[in-house]
Structures are given as C-alpha cells and as structure tokens.
C-alpha positions in Angstrom: -6.2 -34.5 19.7 -9.0 -32.1 19.3 -11.4 -34.5 21.5 -8.7 -34.8 24.0 -8.3 -31.1 24.4 -12.3 -30.4 24.6 -12.5 -33.2 27.2 -10.1 -31.5 29.3 -12.2 -28.6 29.4 -15.4 -30.7 30.1 -16.5 -30.8 26.5 -17.5 -33.9 24.8 -17.0 -33.8 20.7 -18.8 -36.6 18.5 -19.1 -37.0 14.8 -22.1 -38.7 13.9 -23.3 -39.7 10.2 -25.8 -37.3 8.6 -29.4 -37.9 9.4 -31.0 -38.3 6.1 -33.5 -35.2 5.2 -32.7 -33.3 8.4 -29.9 -30.9 6.9 -28.5 -30.8 10.5 -24.8 -30.6 10.8 -24.4 -29.4 14.4 -25.7 -29.6 18.0 -24.3 -27.9 21.2 -25.9 -28.4 24.6 -24.8 -28.8 28.5 -25.5 -32.5 29.5 -24.9 -31.4 33.3 -23.3 -28.3 34.8 -19.9 -29.3 34.1 -20.0 -31.3 30.8 -21.2 -29.9 27.4 -21.3 -31.9 24.0 -20.8 -30.7 20.6 -21.8 -32.8 18.1 -21.3 -32.5 14.3 -22.5 -34.3 11.4 -20.8 -35.7 8.2 -23.0 -33.3 6.0 -20.2 -31.1 5.3 -17.2 -32.4 3.7 -14.7 -29.3 3.6 -12.4 -28.4 6.5 -13.6 -24.7 6.3 -17.3 -26.0 6.7 -16.3 -28.4 9.4 -14.2 -26.1 11.5 -17.0 -23.2 11.3 -19.2 -25.6 12.4 -17.1 -26.4 15.4 -16.4 -23.2 16.2 -19.9 -21.6 16.0 -21.1 -24.7 18.1 -18.4 -23.7 20.4 -19.5 -20.3 20.6 -23.0 -21.6 21.7 -21.2 -23.4 24.4 -19.1 -20.6 25.5 -21.9 -17.5 25.1 -25.1 -19.2 25.6 -26.6 -20.1 29.0 -26.1 -23.6 30.1 -30.3 -24.2 29.6 -29.8 -23.3 25.7 -29.6 -26.1 23.3 -28.7 -25.5 19.9 -29.6 -27.1 16.7 -27.6 -26.0 13.4 -29.6 -26.9 10.3 -29.5 -25.4 6.7 -33.2 -25.8 6.8 -33.8 -23.3 9.8 -34.9 -19.8 9.4 -34.4 -17.8 12.5 -36.6 -14.8 12.7 -35.0 -11.6 12.5 -35.2 -9.9 15.9 -35.4 -12.8 18.4 -33.3 -14.0 20.9 -32.5 -17.1 18.8 -31.1 -15.0 15.9 -29.2 -13.2 18.3 -27.5 -16.2 19.9 -27.1 -17.5 16.1 -25.3 -14.2 15.2 -22.9 -14.2 18.3 -22.1 -17.9 17.6 -21.3 -17.0 13.9 -19.2 -14.0 14.9 -17.3 -16.0 17.4 -16.4 -18.9 15.0 -15.4 -16.2 12.4 -13.5 -14.2 14.9 -11.7 -17.5 15.9 -10.8 -18.9 12.6 -9.9 -15.8 11.1 -9.5 -12.2 13.0 -11.6 -9.6 11.3 -8.6 -7.1 11.8 -6.1 -9.6 9.9 -8.9 -10.5 7.1 -9.3 -6.4 6.7 -5.7 -5.8 6.5 -5.1 -8.8 3.9 -7.9 -7.4 1.7 -6.6 -3.9 2.0 -3.2 -5.3 0.8 -4.8 -7.2 -2.2 -7.4 -4.6 -3.1 -5.9 -3.8 -6.6 -4.4 -7.4 -7.0 -6.3 -11.0 -8.2 -6.3 -12.9 -5.0 -4.0 -15.7 -6.2 -3.3 -19.3 -4.4 0.1 -18.0 -3.4 -1.0 -15.0 -1.8 -4.1 -16.9 0.0 -1.4 -19.5 1.0 0.7 -17.1 2.5 -1.9 -15.1 4.7 -3.1 -18.4 5.8 0.3 -19.3 6.9 0.9 -15.8 8.7 -2.5 -16.1 10.7 -1.7 -20.1 11.3 -4.8 -21.0 9.5 -5.6 -23.6 6.7 -5.5 -22.0 3.3 -9.2 -23.9 2.7 -10.5 -21.9 5.8 -9.3 -18.7 4.4 -11.0 -19.6 0.9 -14.1 -20.4 2.7 -14.2 -17.2 4.4 -13.3 -15.0 1.3 -16.0 -17.3 -0.6 -18.8 -16.3 2.1 -17.6 -12.8 2.2 -18.3 -12.6 -1.5 -14.6 -11.6 -2.1 -14.1 -15.1 -4.1 -16.8 -17.0 -6.4 -17.9 -20.1 -4.9 -15.9 -21.9 -7.6 -12.2 -20.3 -7.0 -9.6 -21.6 -5.3 -11.4 -24.6 -4.0 -8.3 -26.9 -4.6 -7.0 -25.2 -1.3 -9.3 -26.6 0.8 -9.5 -30.2 2.1 -12.0 -32.5 1.6 -13.1 -35.4 3.7 -14.8 -38.8 2.6 -16.4 -40.1 5.9 -16.5 -43.8 6.3 -19.9 -45.8 6.6 -21.1 -46.7 9.9 -19.9 -45.1 12.9 -18.0 -41.9 12.6 -15.2 -41.0 15.3 
C-alpha cells in the first residue's frame, strides 16, 4: 500500500538488505525530474526506526533540491554549520513532525508531567494522534523522556527475510 501511494506521487520505494559494513539505512534521490527514489535498508528492525527513516527520506525528497542525493548512515558525522547539516536537520524535523506533531507531544507530556508514563497512557496517546504506540515510545526514548529499555514491548519488530526484500 505504501509503495502504491508513493508510486502515484512519482516516488519509488524499495527495501534492500543492509550492505555489510556500511551502517547505511536510507537513500533519497531524484532519478529524473518526475521520479524520485526512497531506498531503505533492513538495518533497523523496529517500527519507530523504520518509519522515521522513511519520513526522513521523504523529507529530503520534499524539501531538498532535485540535484541533491541523501545517504543516511549511522557512521556519518555531518559538520555543524554546513548546508548538509541544515538539510539533515530539516529532514529530521519533517519526519518527527509528520509522525508525532510537536504540539501534540508537548500537550501529552504536560498532561503526564507528574505521572509515570504507562503503557496505557502511551497507547491512548498513540490512538488519539492516529499513530502506532511503538512510534510514540521511540520518540519518547529519543527525547530522553523514557529510558531506552522502557516500553519496548509496544514496538513492532520485523525479521527481514533472506534474499531479495520487497
């Protein structure tokens, strides 16, 4: 379904096996003035990471020029103050806002400031914003609100098949 929606918008989405040693998890580039490519690797296994990577790359397609290619890797260090750093920051903000609007997250955190973040209130918030609970958990972990070891049971984890990936 995702690939069909993107194809209608002129964006090809492909998943490929992780290339050993590259630590690469996403590529975005324009193939022609009318056709873009988002390529995601099987590096990440959880729904929060996969969806963030997808929307990060979609941000590059939407916000960067058509002559700019983006390759995302855990190994990369983008120098502060560069145009590449600005592009990465914009793509990160696009992905974060698309998945969980900052205003909604701020409201949720204010409502739960004095309470422990429970499985139930994370699930309720995810339902309210029409998101997956695992995506909410990943964002809360990234923001430092939850420890990386908490509520991971709300994430969906995928075991990619060997060989060609869809």
